[in-house]
Each structure stands twice: as C-alpha cells, then as structure tokens.
C-alpha positions in Angstrom: 25.7 138.9 148.3 27.3 141.6 146.0 25.4 143.8 143.4 27.3 144.9 140.4 26.5 148.6 138.5 26.6 147.6 135.0 25.0 150.8 133.2 24.2 153.9 134.3 21.9 156.5 132.0 20.0 159.4 132.6 17.0 157.1 132.8 18.1 153.6 133.9 20.2 151.3 135.8 21.5 148.1 134.9 23.1 145.8 137.6 24.2 142.0 137.8 23.7 140.1 141.2 27.1 137.7 142.4 25.1 135.2 143.3 26.9 132.2 141.9 24.1 131.6 139.4 24.1 131.3 135.6 21.1 133.1 134.1 18.0 132.4 136.3 18.4 133.3 140.3 17.9 130.1 142.4 16.4 131.9 145.3 13.3 134.5 145.7 14.8 137.9 145.6 13.3 141.3 145.7 14.2 144.7 144.5 13.7 147.9 146.4 14.6 151.1 145.2 13.3 154.6 146.3 9.7 153.0 147.9 9.5 150.8 144.8 9.7 146.9 145.0 10.2 144.5 141.9 10.7 140.6 142.2 14.1 139.5 140.5 14.3 136.3 138.4 17.6 136.7 136.8 20.7 137.6 137.8 20.9 140.7 135.5 18.4 143.2 136.0 17.3 146.8 134.7 15.1 149.5 136.1 13.7 152.3 134.3 11.4 155.1 134.3 14.3 157.2 136.4 14.9 160.6 137.3 18.1 161.8 135.5 21.1 163.3 138.1 19.1 161.7 141.1 20.6 159.3 143.8 18.8 155.8 144.2 19.5 153.4 146.7 18.8 149.8 145.7 18.2 147.1 148.1 18.3 143.7 147.7 15.7 141.7 149.8 15.5 138.1 150.8 12.4 137.3 153.2 12.0 140.9 153.7 15.6 141.0 155.1 18.1 143.3 153.1 20.9 141.4 152.1 22.9 144.3 149.9 22.6 147.1 149.2 24.3 150.1 147.1 23.5 153.9 146.0 23.8 155.2 142.5 23.3 158.2 140.8 21.7 158.3 137.4 23.6 160.5 134.5 22.7 164.3 133.5 20.1 164.8 130.6 20.1 167.7 128.6 17.0 167.7 127.2 14.3 165.0 126.0 13.0 165.1 122.5 9.8 162.7 122.5 9.2 161.8 119.0 5.3 162.5 119.4 6.1 166.2 119.1 8.0 165.5 115.6 5.2 164.3 114.1 5.2 160.2 115.2 2.0 158.9 115.1 2.4 155.3 116.3 -0.7 154.0 115.1 1.6 151.1 113.6 -0.5 152.7 110.0 1.6 155.6 109.0 5.3 155.3 108.5 7.2 156.8 111.1 10.6 157.1 109.9 11.0 160.6 109.2 9.5 161.7 112.5 11.8 159.7 114.6 14.8 160.7 112.3 14.0 164.0 112.7 14.1 163.9 116.6 17.7 162.1 116.4 19.1 164.6 113.9 17.9 167.1 116.4 19.1 165.7 119.7 22.0 167.9 121.4 24.2 166.4 123.3 23.6 164.5 126.5 20.0 164.6 125.1 17.6 161.7 124.9 15.2 160.6 122.2 12.3 159.5 123.9 9.9 156.8 121.7 6.4 156.9 124.0 3.8 153.7 124.0 2.5 152.6 120.4 3.4 150.5 117.3 5.7 152.6 114.8 5.8 151.5 111.5 9.8 152.1 110.1 12.1 151.3 107.3 15.7 152.1 108.4 16.6 154.9 111.3 20.3 156.1 111.7 21.8 156.6 114.5 24.2 159.9 115.4 26.8 161.0 117.9 26.3 161.2 121.8 22.9 159.9 121.6 20.5 158.0 124.0 17.2 156.7 121.9 14.9 154.9 124.9 11.8 152.4 123.5 9.6 153.2 126.3 7.0 150.2 127.8 4.9 149.5 125.5 6.9 150.1 122.4 6.7 148.7 119.2 9.3 149.6 116.3 7.7 147.5 113.6 10.0 146.9 110.7 9.0 147.7 106.9 8.9 144.4 104.6 8.7 146.0 101.5 12.3 145.9 99.7 11.5 149.3 97.6 11.2 151.1 100.6 14.7 150.3 102.0 18.1 152.3 101.2 21.3 150.1 99.8 24.5 150.0 101.4 26.9 149.6 98.5 29.2 147.0 99.6 32.8 148.7 98.7 33.4 151.9 97.0 36.4 153.0 95.9 38.2 156.3 94.9 40.7 157.4 92.4 44.2 156.7 95.4 42.7 152.9 95.1 41.3 153.4 98.6 38.1 151.3 99.5 35.6 152.0 101.9 33.5 149.1 102.9 29.9 149.8 103.8 27.3 146.7 102.8 28.3 143.1 104.0 26.8 140.0 103.3 28.4 136.7 105.5 31.9 138.2 105.7 31.9 139.7 102.0 31.7 143.3 100.8 28.3 143.1 98.9 25.0 145.4 98.7 23.1 145.1 101.4 19.6 146.6 102.1 19.8 149.0 105.3 18.8 148.0 108.7 15.9 149.0 111.1 18.8 150.4 113.2 21.9 151.9 111.4 24.8 153.0 112.7 27.9 154.0 110.4 30.4 155.9 111.7 28.9 157.3 115.0 30.1 157.2 118.7 29.3 157.3 122.0 25.4 156.0 121.5 22.9 154.0 123.9 20.3 152.3 122.5 17.8 151.3 125.6 14.2 150.5 127.3 11.9 148.0 127.5 10.5 148.0 123.8 10.6 145.6 121.0 12.2 146.3 117.9 10.0 143.5 115.9 11.8 142.8 112.0 8.5 141.1 111.0 10.4 138.0 109.2 8.3 135.7 108.0 8.4 132.9 105.1 6.0 134.9 103.1 8.6 138.0 102.8 12.4 138.2 104.2 12.5 134.6 104.5 11.4 133.5 101.2 14.3 132.5 99.1 17.0 133.5 101.6 19.8 132.4 99.5 18.9 134.6 96.8 20.1 138.2 96.0 16.3 140.3 95.6 17.8 143.7 94.7 20.2 143.5 97.8 20.9 140.9 100.7 18.6 140.9 103.4 18.8 143.9 106.5 19.7 143.1 109.8 17.6 144.6 112.5 20.7 146.5 114.1 23.6 146.9 111.9 26.8 149.0 113.1 29.4 149.7 110.6 32.6 151.2 112.1 31.6 152.5 115.1 33.0 153.1 118.7 31.7 152.8 122.2 27.9 151.4 121.6 25.6 150.2 124.3 22.3 148.4 123.5 20.5 147.4 126.6 16.9 146.2 127.9 14.9 146.2 124.4 13.1 142.7 122.5 14.4 142.1 119.3 12.3 139.6 117.1 11.5 138.1 113.7 14.6 139.6 112.3 15.1 139.6 108.5 18.6 137.8 108.8 21.3 138.7 111.5 19.8 140.2 114.3 22.9 142.4 115.6 25.9 143.0 113.2 28.6 144.9 114.5 31.1 145.4 111.6 34.6 147.0 112.1 33.4 148.5 115.6 35.4 148.5 118.9 33.9 148.7 122.7 30.4 147.3 122.3 28.4 146.3 125.2 24.7 144.3 125.0 23.0 143.9 128.3 20.3 142.2 129.3 18.7 141.7 126.3 15.7 139.2 124.6 16.5 137.9 121.2 13.9 135.9 119.9 13.4 134.6 116.1 11.6 131.1 115.3 13.6 128.1 115.3 13.4 127.4 111.8 13.7 131.3 110.6 16.7 131.1 107.9 20.3 133.0 109.1 18.5 134.8 112.3 21.4 134.6 114.2 21.8 136.4 117.6 24.6 138.8 117.8 27.2 138.5 114.9 30.4 140.8 115.6 32.6 140.9 112.9 35.9 142.3 113.0 35.6 143.6 116.5 37.2 144.3 119.1 36.1 144.9 123.0 32.9 143.3 123.3 30.6 142.3 126.2 27.4 140.5 126.3 26.2 140.0 129.8 22.8 138.8 130.7 21.5 138.0 127.4 18.4 135.9 126.8 18.8 134.0 123.1 16.2 131.8 121.1 16.9 131.9 117.3 17.2 130.1 114.2 20.9 130.0 113.4 24.1 130.4 115.8 23.3 132.7 118.7 26.4 134.3 119.2 28.8 133.8 116.1 32.2 135.7 116.3 33.4 136.4 112.7 36.4 138.6 110.7 35.5 138.1 106.8 36.0 135.6 104.6 39.4 135.4 102.5 39.0 139.0 100.9 38.4 141.3 103.6 40.4 139.0 106.2 43.4 139.4 104.1 43.0 143.2 103.0 41.7 144.5 106.5 44.0 141.6 108.3 41.6 142.7 111.4 40.7 140.1 114.0 37.9 140.1 116.4 39.2 139.7 119.8 38.7 140.6 123.2 35.1 139.1 123.9 33.3 138.7 127.1 30.0 136.6 127.1 28.4 136.0 130.7 25.4 134.8 132.2 23.9 134.5 129.1 20.8 131.9 128.0 21.6 130.2 124.7 18.1 128.0 123.3 17.3 126.7 120.1 20.1 127.8 118.0 22.5 126.0 115.8 25.0 127.0 118.1 25.5 128.2 121.5 29.1 130.8 121.1 30.1 130.1 117.6 33.8 131.5 115.8 33.6 131.4 112.3 33.5 129.9 109.8 34.0 133.5 108.5 37.1 134.2 110.2 40.0 134.8 107.7 40.8 137.7 110.1 41.4 135.7 112.9 39.7 135.5 116.4 41.4 136.0 119.7 40.8 135.8 123.4 37.2 135.0 123.6 36.2 134.6 127.5 32.5 132.5 127.9 31.3 132.6 131.5 28.4 131.0 133.8 26.3 130.7 130.5 23.3 128.3 130.0 22.4 126.3 126.8 19.5 124.5 125.8 18.5 122.7 122.9 20.9 124.1 120.8 22.2 121.5 118.0 25.8 122.4 119.1 27.1 124.0 122.5 30.7 125.7 121.6 31.3 125.3 118.3 34.7 126.2 116.1 34.5 126.1 112.2 36.5 126.8 109.6 38.2 125.3 106.8 41.0 125.2 103.8 40.9 128.8 102.5 39.9 131.0 105.1 43.9 132.0 105.0 46.8 132.3 107.4 45.3 135.2 109.1 42.5 133.0 110.0 44.1 132.0 113.5 41.6 131.2 116.4 43.8 131.5 119.8 42.4 131.8 122.8 39.0 130.7 123.6 38.1 129.9 127.5 35.0 128.4 128.7 34.3 127.8 132.2 31.2 127.3 134.4 28.7 126.4 131.7 25.6 124.2 132.1 24.4 122.3 128.9 20.9 120.5 128.8 20.0 118.2 125.4 22.6 120.0 123.2 23.1 117.7 120.6 26.9 118.0 120.7 28.5 119.8 123.3 32.0 120.7 121.6 32.7 121.0 118.0 35.8 122.0 116.4 35.8 121.6 113.0 38.5 122.4 110.1 36.2 121.0 107.3 33.2 123.2 107.5 31.4 122.7 104.3 29.1 125.8 103.4 29.3 128.2 101.0 29.6 127.2 96.9 33.3 126.0 97.4 32.9 124.3 100.5 32.3 120.7 99.1 35.2 120.8 97.2 38.3 118.1 97.4 40.3 121.0 98.6 38.0 121.3 101.3 36.7 117.8 102.1 39.7 115.7 102.0 41.8 114.2 104.7 44.8 113.9 103.2 47.8 116.1 104.4 48.0 119.2 101.8 51.0 121.5 101.7 50.4 124.3 104.3 50.3 127.9 102.3 49.0 131.4 102.8 45.0 129.4 102.4 45.7 127.5 105.6 44.5 128.5 108.9 44.9 127.5 112.3 43.4 126.9 115.7 45.1 127.0 119.2 44.6 127.1 122.9 41.3 126.3 123.7 40.3 125.5 127.2 37.0 123.8 128.5 36.3 124.1 132.1 33.7 122.8 135.1 30.9 122.5 132.3 27.8 119.9 132.6 26.3 119.0 129.6 22.9 116.6 130.6 20.7 114.6 128.1 23.4 115.1 125.4 22.1 113.3 122.4 24.6 112.7 119.5 27.9 112.9 120.4 30.5 114.2 123.7 32.3 116.2 121.2 34.1 115.9 117.9 37.9 117.7 117.4 38.7 117.0 113.3 41.9 119.6 112.8 43.4 119.6 109.6 46.4 116.8 109.1 49.0 119.3 107.7 47.8 121.8 110.5 46.5 120.2 113.7 44.7 122.1 116.4 46.9 122.7 119.1 46.6 122.6 122.8 43.4 121.9 124.0 42.3 121.5 127.9 39.2 119.8 129.1 38.9 120.2 133.0 36.4 118.9 135.3 33.6 118.5 132.4 30.8 116.1 132.5 29.0 115.0 129.3 25.9 112.3 130.2 23.6 111.2 127.8 20.0 111.1 127.7 18.4 107.2 128.4 15.8 108.1 125.3 16.4 106.9 121.7 17.7 109.1 119.3 17.8 109.4 115.8 21.5 109.3 114.5 23.0 112.6 113.0 26.4 113.9 111.9 28.3 115.7 114.7 29.5 117.9 112.4 29.1 120.0 109.3 31.3 118.3 107.2 31.5 116.0 104.1 31.9 112.2 104.5 31.4 111.3 107.8 29.0 109.1 109.5 25.9 109.6 111.8 26.3 109.2 115.3 24.2 108.7 118.2 25.2 108.8 121.9 28.9 108.2 121.1 32.0 109.6 123.2 34.3 112.1 122.3 36.2 112.3 119.2 39.6 113.5 118.4 41.8 113.4 115.1 44.7 116.1 114.3 44.8 117.6 117.5 48.2 118.4 119.1 48.7 118.7 123.1 45.4 117.5 124.1 44.8 117.3 128.1 42.0 115.3 129.8 41.5 116.3 133.2 38.5 114.9 135.2 36.9 114.1 132.1 33.2 112.3 132.7 31.3 110.7 130.1 28.3 108.8 130.9 25.8 106.7 129.3 27.5 106.6 125.8 27.4 104.1 123.3 31.0 102.4 122.4 34.4 103.7 123.7 34.3 107.4 125.7 37.2 109.0 124.3 37.7 107.9 120.2 40.6 108.7 117.9 44.0 110.0 118.9 45.6 111.3 122.3 48.9 113.5 121.5 
C-alpha cells in the first residue's frame, strides 16, 4: 500500500492511502507517527499540532504490523499570531471580527494566524496574500445573522474607460451580495486549515427565510473567493451555510482537502462547493451532506459567459462522499462560459436525487460548451436517477417559456449551448428509484459522444412514488424505468446492465 502526501503545512500533514477504497476504509488501519497513534477510517486523513520544520515518520499499521511508511518534513514558519493576543474573546458573545482581522493583517510572510479553542462571533473576515489561517480543535467561527452588520460587494463597477470590475455574484450574474464569512478578493498563496468549524447559523428564521427575495443584498456564502490564486482549504467543517457553502469565482489553482460540509437537506441553495469560471481545481476526500447540489461547476449565465468567455476547466474530484443533495456532481446550469475536462473518480453517492447531472438550456449561449466529463469507479446507493443530461432545464424566470421547453427543432444561433464527450465507466448504482438515466438533447444540437462502459444499475425492490426524472417541462413522472435517450448522436453502451426495472431497459433512440 502507498501513502500519498497531499498537503504539508508548518503544522499539519494531509495524506491519502492507496487502498482501492473510495471514501471509507474497508480494513482496520492505524496511523503511528512519533509515538502517537490514530485510528483511521477514511482514505484521506489529516494530522495536526505538529512542529514546524520537523521530520515526521508516518507508519500505517494493520493488526500491529507495519504495511507502509513515509517521512515528511513540515514547512518553515516565521511567527504564530494567536488571535487572543489581538483582543479576541472567543466567548460567543463579543464580536471578534476586528481582532481576528487585525491578526490577519499583521501576519508576516510564512506566518500563521492561529485561532484557539472557543466560540468566536464574526461577520466577515478577509484573507490576504501568503497567509496560513488555522482553526484549532474546538473552534467555532459563528456567523452573525443580522444583515445590516455585513458589508456589500457590488456586482459590477465600471469606469470612464468602460472597463468592468466584478465583485458580488449571485447565481451566475454580477449582482450585489453580502460579504461572506470568509472572503478572499485578489489574494494568492493562502491556506485555511484545521479541525475547527465555520458555522453560518443559517435557519428558516434568518438567511433561509424567503430565500429567493433580495433583502438589501443577496445572501452571503460561507467562503467566497474572487479572482484568487493558489488557495487551499483543508480539514475544517462548514455547516449551516447562508447559501452556497464555498463559491470560488474567477479563481485558479484551488485545492479542497478532507473537508466536512453539512447543511440540512431542506435548506435552500446550500450547495457544497460551486466554482464559477475557475481552472485547476481539486476536491479530495470531502464529506458532503447538503440541501442542494454537492458540487456544481459553473461559468456564469449568458452575460458573464459572453463578456468574460472564461470556462471552468481541469477539475479532479476524488475520494468524496456525496449525501442527500439534489445532485452529487453537477455541471451547470449557469455554464455560458463553458465547462471542460472534469474527472470524477472513486466517489460514493448516497440518497442524492441525481448522481451525475449535466443541465443546460437554450439561451446559455454558443460559448456554453460542455466538453469532456469523465466519471469512473463510482458507487451509488438509493440515488433516484444516476445519470441526467438535460438540455431543457427549466429554472429561472425564463425557464418555462416556449423557447426553452419546445421539443421542436429551432435554428442554431449564438444562444445555443452544446454538450459532447461524456464517459461513464465502472459505475454501480444500487437501490435506484426513478430512472436508470435520462439523456435528452436539443433536436437542433444533439448531445455528442456518450459512452457507458461496465455500468450496472439495479433498482430497489420497494414501492416507489413516481417523480419526473429531470427538471424540464412536459415530461411524465416515472418509477423504476430504464435508460431514456433522445437527441444523442454517437452513444456507446458497452456492458451496460439494468436490473429490476419496469418496462424496456433502453428507451428512445440509439444513434
């Protein structure tokens, strides 16, 4: 067995065990490092409270016998700035935003801002370059819920040269939004690490009340990153987010490692991690349980897609657990800048409405090209519809217009999106409920090149209440139905097995 080091900081090491497992370990393993021992249950793990510039030997034990080891040296650290010395109380009563921000702004290069055990009431904390921010064990950063206490990021600012500067963002458009609990704007080389918790305190009494109505500004995120570079978020738990939990926008070189993201299943728009027009993004070992999509990869609605023309590309999603969300891994629907080269590997999906979902519609624009989505070695259990490619997605005010919903062939123009090169390989879906898969392309722009290889879909034996298999107008409710294919050119079904379904296993067209 191999130990793969994922991240080294001055105080922590994250690593991945190459065991062949997806998220949880099937075998009982123990980590031993410098006379300390830690029981391991997951493929991806982190250790903390280490000393800077120190060599550690990590040993993996099975039944007290060493089966793997590796030596790792922690990073150099110039100074530790403890927020308590800057006036933070950590009593959950006083607002500690200014004290924490003071420590951040005073932190030198290669330094660390450390938040020790306690409950810290905050509004918005802003990151800066070359920073390590650590939330220690037993820390809760507790978000304020009074709108008037937050700053506002204007959606768009222009100047006399007709340049545009984008700050606030809401569902793919440049709109005024509240500053988020942790906000990064134009920063680089940042790490947010630790065992602590970021609690947005969202509830039906505050942020989740009338969620589609703008009140002063649009809801904040837990973490918002705008035009940043080289950011790592590792280890922390984030819960009860006011809206999308982590929203990177126009940001490159991102790593999310060993996080826990937990929002109630009925909380509105509390997606897990939604990058928008970002490049080079890794998700490794993340435990999602949310009220919307676990991961949704986006690139703006029509305006930003046309003006910026910046696709989201080069995504690697590995060893993650997706639970209870609307979708496990989702592309779109705000994808007018395009999405390219997404790899999803060795992940577990449990009780999500959809497994892997691609959603778009007429109006997303000719730059809205989805090209290269590759999923393999995936396990799904009690997922209603494992695979959806929907080109008639009906959300938003214009989503139920005839232009969007008509199944008649329309002219291809600058508003027409496209989808091509999709591959599903070595995937097993058990206790499926509604439909094996629902692939419905535009008649004027069919989905191109879809491959299923070594895919098994087994339906539950229990009674199921019928539901529509995709969010589009004028389709029938279904239960335990086979794979539906319409307006798809170049589809390959190699060793596809569908069990315990009702009716035909393959419905529609094979071209």
